[in-house]
C-alpha positions in Angstrom: 0.0 8.1 14.2 3.2 6.9 15.9 6.4 8.1 17.7 8.3 8.9 14.5 6.7 12.4 14.1 9.2 15.0 12.9 8.3 18.4 11.4 9.8 19.6 8.1 9.4 23.0 6.4 9.4 22.6 2.6 8.9 25.9 0.9 5.9 27.5 2.4 4.5 24.2 3.6 4.8 22.2 6.8 5.0 18.4 6.8 4.5 16.4 10.0 6.2 13.1 9.2 4.5 10.2 11.0 1.1 12.0 11.4 -0.3 10.7 8.1 0.7 9.5 4.7 1.4 12.2 2.1 0.7 11.8 -1.6 3.0 12.8 -4.5 1.4 13.2 -7.9 3.5 12.3 -11.0 3.6 14.7 -14.0 5.7 13.3 -16.8 6.7 15.8 -19.5 8.1 13.1 -21.7 7.1 11.3 -24.8 8.1 7.8 -23.6 6.9 7.3 -20.0 6.5 3.6 -19.1 3.1 4.3 -17.7 1.6 5.7 -20.8 0.9 9.1 -19.3 3.8 11.1 -20.8 2.7 14.5 -22.1 5.6 15.0 -24.5 6.3 18.7 -24.9 2.7 19.8 -24.1 3.6 22.2 -21.2 0.0 23.5 -20.9 -1.3 19.9 -20.4 1.5 19.3 -17.8 0.5 22.4 -15.9 -3.2 21.4 -16.1 -2.4 17.9 -14.8 -0.4 19.2 -11.9 -3.1 21.7 -10.9 -5.7 19.0 -11.1 -3.6 16.7 -8.9 -3.2 19.4 -6.3 -7.0 20.0 -6.4 -7.6 16.3 -6.0 -5.5 16.3 -2.8 -1.9 15.6 -3.8 0.6 17.1 -1.3 3.4 17.4 -3.8 3.6 17.3 -7.6 6.7 15.8 -9.1 7.8 17.0 -12.5 9.9 14.7 -14.7 11.5 15.5 -18.1 13.3 12.3 -18.8 11.9 8.8 -18.7 13.7 6.4 -16.4 12.0 3.2 -17.7 14.2 0.3 -18.7 15.6 0.9 -22.2 14.7 4.6 -22.1 16.6 7.0 -24.4 18.6 9.5 -22.4 18.1 13.2 -23.2 20.4 16.1 -22.7 20.2 18.5 -19.8 19.3 21.2 -22.2 16.3 19.2 -23.5 15.2 18.2 -20.0 15.3 21.9 -18.9 13.3 22.8 -22.0 10.6 20.3 -21.0 10.4 21.1 -17.3 11.4 24.6 -16.5 8.2 26.4 -17.6 6.1 23.7 -16.0 7.8 24.1 -12.7 7.7 27.9 -12.8 3.9 28.0 -13.5 3.0 25.3 -11.0 5.2 26.9 -8.3 3.1 30.0 -8.8 -0.4 28.4 -9.3 -0.4 25.2 -7.3 -1.0 25.3 -3.6 1.6 22.5 -3.0 5.3 22.1 -3.2 6.8 21.3 -6.7 9.4 18.6 -7.0 11.8 18.1 -9.9 12.6 14.5 -10.8 16.1 14.6 -12.0 19.6 13.4 -11.3 21.3 16.2 -13.3 22.6 19.2 -11.5 21.9 21.6 -14.3 18.3 20.6 -14.5 17.8 20.8 -10.8 19.4 24.3 -10.7 17.0 25.5 -13.4 14.0 24.0 -11.6 15.0 25.4 -8.2 15.5 28.9 -9.8 12.0 28.4 -11.3 10.5 27.6 -7.8 10.9 23.9 -7.1 11.4 23.2 -3.4 12.2 19.5 -3.7 14.7 17.5 -5.7 13.9 13.9 -6.4 17.2 12.1 -7.4 16.8 8.6 -8.7 20.5 8.0 -8.3 20.7 8.9 -4.6 23.5 11.6 -5.2 25.8 9.0 -6.9 25.7 10.7 -10.3 25.5 14.3 -9.1 26.7 14.8 -5.5 26.3 18.6 -6.0 22.6 18.2 -5.8 23.0 18.0 -2.0 24.8 21.4 -1.8 22.1 22.9 -4.1 19.3 21.6 -1.8 21.1 22.9 1.3 21.7 26.3 -0.2 18.1 26.8 -1.3 16.4 25.1 1.7 15.0 22.4 -0.6 13.9 18.9 0.5 15.8 16.0 -1.1 14.7 12.5 -2.1 17.5 10.0 -2.4 16.6 6.8 -4.1 18.5 3.5 -4.3 19.5 2.5 -7.8 22.2 0.5 -9.5 23.1 -0.9 -12.9 22.1 -4.6 -13.0 20.3 -6.7 -10.4 23.2 -8.6 -8.8 23.8 -7.9 -5.1 26.9 -8.8 -3.1 24.9 -9.6 0.0 21.5 -9.4 1.6 19.2 -7.2 -0.5 17.9 -4.9 2.2 21.4 -4.7 3.8 22.8 -3.4 0.5 19.9 -1.0 0.0 20.3 0.4 3.5 24.1 0.8 3.0 23.5 2.8 -0.2 20.8 5.0 1.3 22.8 5.6 4.5 25.7 6.9 2.4 23.3 9.1 0.4 21.9 10.6 3.6 25.4 11.1 5.0 26.4 13.0 1.8 23.3 15.2 2.1 23.8 16.0 5.8 27.5 16.7 5.2 26.4 19.3 2.6 24.1 20.9 5.1 20.6 19.4 4.3 18.7 19.0 7.6 17.8 15.4 8.2 14.0 16.2 8.4 14.2 17.3 4.8 15.8 14.1 3.5 13.5 11.3 2.3 14.7 7.9 1.3 13.3 5.7 -1.4 14.3 2.0 -1.9 13.8 2.3 -5.6 11.1 -0.2 -6.6 11.7 -1.1 -10.2 15.2 0.2 -10.3 18.1 -2.2 -10.4 15.9 -5.0 -9.1 14.1 -8.0 -10.5 10.3 -8.5 -9.9 11.2 -10.9 -7.1 13.5 -8.4 -5.5 10.9 -5.7 -5.7 8.5 -8.0 -3.8 11.2 -8.7 -1.2 11.7 -5.0 -0.6 7.9 -4.5 -0.2 7.8 -7.3 2.4 10.7 -6.0 4.3 10.0 -2.3 4.0 9.9 -1.7 7.8 13.6 -2.4 7.9 14.2 1.0 6.3 12.9 2.7 9.4 16.3 1.8 11.0 17.7 4.8 9.0 15.5 7.2 10.8 14.3 9.1 7.7 10.9 9.5 6.1 10.3 6.9 3.5 8.9 7.5 0.0 7.6 4.6 -2.1 6.8 4.5 -5.8 5.0 1.4 -7.0 2.4 3.0 -9.2 1.6 1.0 -12.4 5.0 -0.7 -12.2 5.9 -3.9 -14.1 6.3 -6.1 -11.0 2.6 -5.6 -10.4 1.8 -6.1 -14.1 3.8 -9.4 -14.3 2.0 -10.8 -11.2 -1.4 -10.0 -12.6 -0.6 -10.4 -16.3 -2.0 -7.0 -17.0 -1.0 -4.0 -19.1 -0.1 -0.6 -17.6 -3.6 0.8 -17.9 -5.1 -2.1 -15.9 -2.9 -2.0 -12.8 -5.0 0.3 -10.6 -6.1 -2.3 -8.1 -2.6 -3.9 -7.9 -1.2 -0.4 -7.3 -3.8 0.1 -4.5 -2.7 -3.1 -2.8 1.0 -2.1 -2.9 0.2 1.4 -1.6 -1.8 -0.1 1.3 1.0 -2.6 2.1 3.6 0.2 2.0 1.6 2.4 4.4 1.1 -0.4 6.8 4.9 -1.0 6.8 5.7 2.6 7.5 5.8 4.6 4.2 5.5 8.4 4.7 4.9 9.4 1.1 3.5 7.4 -1.8 4.2 8.6 -5.4 1.3 7.9 -7.7 -0.3 8.5 -11.1 -4.0 8.1 -10.0 -4.4 10.7 -7.3 -8.1 10.6 -6.4 -8.2 6.8 -6.3 -5.0 6.6 -4.2 -6.2 9.4 -1.9 -9.1 7.1 -0.9 -6.7 4.2 -0.5 -4.4 6.3 1.7 -7.2 7.5 3.9 -8.3 3.9 4.6 -4.8 2.6 5.1 -3.9 5.4 7.5 -7.0 4.6 9.5 -5.9 1.0 9.7 -2.4 2.0 10.7 
């Protein structure tokens, strides 16, 4: 597709960054997901959802055991492990795609990796648990580092600050021994940003290419789309599709979504355009 193509081995799977856009399906084993799709403690339902997403074409499934929505109630690592460990173990055996664990807690990631996860998706970009980088390196896992902060005030230009944060996260990961081709960067749409700042990130997404890493974007059903369209979570499919298309045309390598079959069709068309 372009001259950024780099090969990454993740578990038993091979990813050719730059050849096409990959799709990550979201499986929330939580009672309080912002998107209304949280499955609580129903591990069988979570496994079934992950298997369905893989069958629908998802390239990864991302398992989360703690909501990260604004105002969420934090849970202990013990509770998070109880929600996710069995789901990760079963999907790692039954799904024909890599399984990612969505956590910033080292203990949760350790349990998930032991259960078969081959990707760690850290919404705090190694700032809360730097040890995640060493864990990823030791077990040959891929690592997603996301920009995040408390509050929405920035000392300087928004994208300059986001790139500074992500560059530091990548440096931490490489220093721990994670190969660059297995480190993905995520600008953190909806995290530490106002709706206006989220739109600015979307407009300037190509600037992240300066960091030389594959880019993951998660806009699915998020509130900045809902505020623009004045629509609830369950009516944001078309808005999500527009942001996914825009992200792909600006260089995204992975899109993280709730609605896999619909977004697979969007990705196919956007890839053809790109």
